[in-house]
matplotlib code that plots the C-alpha trace (Angstrom):
import matplotlib.pyplot as plt

x = [-5.9, -9.1, -10.9, -9.5, -5.9, -6.4, -7.8, -4.7, -2.3, -4.2, -4.1, -0.4, 0.2, -2.1, -0.4, 3.1, 2.0, 0.4, 3.4, 5.8, 3.7, 3.7, 7.4, 8.9, 10.6, 12.0, 15.0, 15.0, 16.5, 19.5, 20.1, 23.2, 21.1, 18.6, 21.4, 22.7, 19.2, 18.9, 22.2, 21.2, 17.9, 18.9, 17.5, 19.4, 20.8, 19.1, 17.0, 19.4, 20.7, 17.7, 15.0, 11.9, 9.6, 11.3, 9.7, 6.9, 9.5, 8.6, 5.0, 5.8, 3.3, 3.6, 2.6, -0.4, -1.5, -1.2, -3.2, -6.0, -6.2, -7.2, -10.5, -13.2, -16.4, -15.8, -16.8, -15.1, -14.5, -13.3, -10.5, -10.9, -13.0, -15.2, -13.1, -13.4, -15.0, -15.0, -12.2, -11.1, -8.0, -7.4, -8.3, -6.5, -7.3, -10.9, -11.8, -13.6, -16.4, -18.4, -21.1, -22.1, -25.3, -26.1, -27.2, -25.3, -26.6, -30.2, -29.4, -29.5, -26.0, -24.1, -20.4, -17.9, -14.8, -12.6, -9.8, -7.8, -4.5, -4.5, -1.3, -1.9, -4.1, -7.5, -7.7, -7.1, -4.1, -0.8, 2.5, 4.7, 8.5, 9.1, 7.1, 10.1, 13.8, 16.9, 19.8, 18.8, 18.3, 15.2, 15.0, 17.8, 19.9, 17.8, 18.2, 15.5, 16.0, 14.3, 11.1, 9.9, 6.7, 5.3, 6.0, 8.8, 10.9, 11.8, 9.9, 6.5, 3.2, 2.6, 5.1, 2.2, 0.0, -0.7, -1.8, -1.0, -2.5, -0.9, -1.7, -3.1, -2.5, -4.6, -3.0, -5.7, -3.6, -6.7, -8.1, -4.8, -4.7, -8.3, -9.4, -11.7, -8.8, -5.2, -4.9, -3.1, 0.7, 0.6, 3.8, 3.6, 6.8, 8.2, 7.3, 3.6, 3.8, 5.4, 2.6, 0.0, 1.6, 1.7, -2.0, -3.3, -0.9, -0.4, 3.2, 3.9, 6.1, 7.6, 5.5, 2.7, 0.8, 0.8, -2.2, -2.2, -5.4, -5.2, -8.9, -8.4, -11.8, -13.6, -12.0, -13.0, -16.6, -16.5, -14.4, -14.1, -11.1, -7.9, -4.6, -3.1, 0.4, 0.5, -0.4, -1.1, -0.9, 1.5, 4.7, 8.1, 10.8, 12.7, 9.9, 11.6, 14.3, 11.6, 9.9, 13.2, 13.8, 10.3, 10.5, 7.1, 6.0, 3.7, 2.4, -0.8, -2.5, -5.7, -3.3, 0.0, 2.0, 4.4, 3.7, 3.6, 5.6, 8.1, 10.8, 13.4, 15.6, 14.4, 12.0, 8.2, 7.8, 11.0, 9.3, 8.1, 11.6, 13.2, 10.5, 10.1, 13.7, 15.6, 13.4, 11.7, 8.4, 5.2, 2.8, -1.0, -2.3, -5.6, -7.3, -10.7, -9.7, -12.8, -15.0, -12.3, -11.5, -15.2, -15.1, -11.9, -13.1, -16.4, -14.4, -11.5, -9.4, -6.7, -5.4, -7.1, -6.4, -5.4, -6.1, -5.0, -4.5, -3.5, -4.4, -2.1, -0.6, 2.8, 5.3, 2.8, 4.2, 1.2, -2.5, -5.9, -6.7, -9.6, -7.8, -9.9, -9.8, -11.3, -12.3]
y = [11.5, 11.8, 8.8, 9.2, 9.5, 6.4, 4.5, 5.3, 4.4, 1.1, 0.4, 1.0, -1.6, -4.1, -3.4, -3.8, -7.2, -8.3, -7.3, -9.1, -12.3, -12.0, -11.2, -13.4, -15.6, -12.5, -10.7, -6.9, -5.6, -3.3, -0.1, -1.9, -4.8, -2.3, -0.6, -3.9, -4.7, -1.3, -2.0, -5.6, -4.8, -1.5, -1.1, 2.2, 2.4, -0.9, 0.9, 3.8, 6.7, 8.9, 6.4, 7.6, 4.5, 2.1, -1.3, -0.3, -0.9, -4.5, -3.9, -4.5, -4.5, -8.3, -8.3, -6.1, -8.3, -11.4, -9.6, -8.8, -12.5, -13.2, -11.4, -14.2, -12.5, -8.8, -8.4, -5.3, -4.9, -1.6, -1.9, 1.6, 3.1, 6.1, 9.1, 9.3, 12.5, 11.4, 12.4, 9.7, 7.7, 6.5, 9.8, 12.9, 14.7, 14.1, 14.5, 17.8, 18.1, 21.2, 21.3, 24.5, 25.1, 27.9, 28.8, 28.7, 29.6, 29.1, 25.7, 24.8, 23.3, 21.9, 21.6, 20.5, 21.6, 18.7, 18.9, 16.0, 15.2, 11.6, 10.3, 8.5, 5.7, 6.4, 7.2, 4.7, 6.1, 5.4, 6.5, 7.9, 7.5, 11.0, 10.1, 8.6, 9.4, 7.6, 9.7, 12.6, 10.5, 9.3, 6.3, 6.1, 8.7, 11.8, 14.2, 15.0, 18.6, 17.9, 18.2, 21.8, 23.4, 23.4, 19.6, 17.1, 17.8, 14.1, 10.9, 12.7, 10.8, 12.2, 9.6, 7.1, 9.1, 6.1, 4.0, 0.5, -2.6, -5.9, -9.1, -8.5, -11.2, -11.2, -12.8, -13.1, -13.7, -13.8, -16.6, -18.4, -18.4, -19.3, -16.1, -13.2, -10.7, -10.6, -9.0, -5.6, -6.2, -9.5, -9.9, -11.3, -12.9, -14.5, -17.9, -16.8, -15.9, -19.2, -21.0, -19.1, -20.0, -23.6, -23.6, -21.8, -22.9, -19.3, -18.0, -14.3, -13.2, -10.4, -7.4, -8.4, -6.2, -7.9, -7.1, -8.3, -8.5, -8.6, -8.2, -4.7, -3.4, -6.4, -5.7, -2.1, -3.1, -5.5, -3.6, 0.0, 2.0, 2.0, 3.9, 2.3, 3.6, 1.6, -1.7, -2.7, -6.1, -6.0, -7.2, -7.4, -5.3, -8.4, -9.1, -6.5, -9.0, -11.4, -8.7, -8.0, -11.7, -12.0, -8.7, -7.5, -4.2, -2.8, -3.7, -2.8, -3.6, -2.9, -1.4, 0.4, -2.8, -2.2, -4.1, -1.7, -1.8, -2.6, -4.4, -2.3, 0.0, 3.6, 3.3, 3.2, 2.2, 0.5, -1.5, 1.8, 3.1, 0.0, -0.4, 3.2, 4.2, 1.0, -0.9, 2.1, 0.4, 2.4, 1.3, 1.2, 2.1, 1.6, -0.4, -2.1, -5.7, -7.3, -7.1, -8.4, -11.2, -12.3, -12.2, -14.2, -16.9, -17.3, -18.0, -19.7, -17.3, -15.3, -13.5, -10.9, -8.0, -5.0, -1.5, 1.7, 5.3, 8.1, 11.8, 13.5, 15.9, 17.1, 16.6, 14.9, 12.6, 10.3, 10.4, 9.2, 6.0, 3.8, 0.6, -2.1, -5.9, -7.3, -11.0]
z = [33.0, 30.9, 29.5, 26.0, 27.3, 29.5, 26.5, 24.4, 27.1, 27.7, 24.0, 23.9, 26.6, 24.8, 21.5, 22.9, 24.4, 21.2, 19.2, 21.5, 21.1, 17.3, 16.9, 19.6, 17.0, 15.1, 16.4, 16.4, 13.2, 13.8, 11.9, 10.4, 9.1, 7.6, 5.7, 4.4, 3.1, 1.4, -0.4, -1.3, -2.9, -4.6, -8.1, -8.6, -12.1, -13.2, -15.8, -16.4, -14.5, -15.5, -14.7, -12.9, -13.4, -11.0, -10.8, -13.2, -15.9, -15.2, -16.4, -20.1, -22.9, -22.8, -19.1, -19.8, -22.6, -20.4, -17.7, -20.2, -21.0, -17.4, -18.0, -18.3, -17.1, -17.4, -13.7, -12.2, -8.4, -6.8, -4.3, -2.8, -0.1, -0.3, 0.6, 4.3, 5.7, 9.4, 11.7, 14.1, 15.2, 11.6, 9.9, 11.0, 7.7, 6.6, 3.0, 2.4, -0.2, -0.8, -3.4, -5.2, -7.2, -9.6, -13.1, -16.3, -19.8, -18.7, -17.0, -13.3, -12.6, -9.7, -9.0, -6.4, -4.5, -3.2, -0.7, 0.8, 2.5, 1.5, 3.0, 6.3, 7.5, 6.1, 2.4, -0.3, -2.2, -4.0, -2.5, -5.2, -5.2, -3.7, -0.6, 1.4, 1.3, 2.7, 4.0, 1.8, -1.3, -3.2, -5.6, -8.2, -6.3, -6.8, -4.0, -1.5, -2.4, -5.7, -3.8, -3.9, -2.5, -6.1, -6.5, -7.0, -10.0, -10.2, -9.7, -9.5, -9.8, -13.3, -14.6, -14.2, -16.6, -18.8, -15.8, -14.7, -16.3, -15.1, -13.2, -9.7, -7.1, -4.0, -0.9, 1.7, 4.9, 7.1, 5.0, 4.9, 8.7, 9.1, 10.9, 10.1, 10.6, 11.8, 15.2, 15.3, 15.4, 13.6, 11.5, 7.9, 6.8, 3.6, 5.0, 5.1, 1.4, 0.6, 2.5, 0.6, -2.8, -1.8, -0.7, -3.8, -6.5, -7.6, -7.8, -7.4, -10.3, -12.3, -13.0, -10.6, -8.3, -4.9, -2.7, 0.9, 2.9, 6.7, 7.4, 8.9, 8.0, 9.3, 12.7, 12.5, 12.0, 14.9, 17.4, 16.2, 15.3, 17.3, 17.2, 14.1, 14.7, 18.0, 16.4, 12.8, 11.1, 8.1, 6.5, 8.1, 6.5, 5.4, 2.9, 0.7, -0.2, -1.4, -3.4, -5.2, -5.8, -7.4, -9.3, -8.0, -9.6, -7.0, -3.5, -1.7, 1.5, 3.5, 6.0, 5.1, 4.3, 7.2, 10.4, 13.4, 15.7, 12.9, 14.9, 13.1, 15.2, 15.0, 12.1, 12.1, 8.4, 7.3, 4.5, 3.0, 3.0, 1.5, -1.2, -2.2, -2.1, -2.7, -5.1, -6.7, -6.0, -5.3, -2.5, -2.3, 1.2, 3.0, 0.3, 0.5, -0.2, 1.4, -1.7, -4.0, -1.5, -1.6, -5.4, -5.5, -3.0, -4.9, -8.1, -6.5, -8.5, -6.8, -9.9, -12.1, -14.3, -12.2, -13.5, -11.7, -12.8, -10.4, -10.9, -13.3, -10.7, -12.0, -9.2, -6.9, -4.1, -4.7, -5.4, -4.3, -6.3, -7.2, -8.4, -10.1, -10.2, -13.4, -13.4]

ax = plt.figure().add_subplot(projection="3d")
ax.plot(x, y, z, "-o")
ax.set_aspect("equal")
plt.show()
């Protein structure tokens, strides 16, 4: 066994132990319970049989106007990372950037070629509704076979061409629990969100973008990268019921929202499946929430105007994204 293999095996043992400690008050969720939750939260048909927007229907012009009214200083904070060019345990598909130089019309000019497979655990991005299916079906009952090599014929990311402007709510779970970061495998439950609301006086509501900070990147700086699939702080799948109750429009995290191990029989990312397919809610992965957390704490303001606009890729399953918080 080489050193790298030994390290991964050792990490798996530690992660399993950590996860057991974190989830010892939560029973394993059966496949039957997962199916019941999928049925319970379903938004299929809520906005019509042909709907492709899902929970972004909740971001009405009134919600956008109310979000704009939250801007007091005009200070803008990015919630994305630089696109990651380093291959490691997090980043199986590094961003590739080639710069070209030449001459055009008597001018010296430069250009770029970009290439990125952004889904995964490294790049800040938005998961579109075609990203996950459930039993051969996407959100609103569209078939998984609507996804072709040239793009998804339904639910593609181009449906967000006009962008998202609504209230962003930052839930800093590390701050709530009085730590610099949540340990890998830490489970976030509905009770945690209720405790955060009680402490801050901010209530998560309809049309909001819910942004959950675990402190992942602080831990990376202190201890280095690790196998994220083995252990990641995140939300329990049952949070999907609360998201439906509150009519949240979009969720995001400095991880991938799901806790790993998930505690759900046979599924690595059950919250992804419940949210994308059942609710019709897109997900923001691998965000940089440290800067916005500092800005929020300095102002004692956990809400702000959220602005996000994906690339207009017809039929895309998602897109790299640079979402903004405007205070």
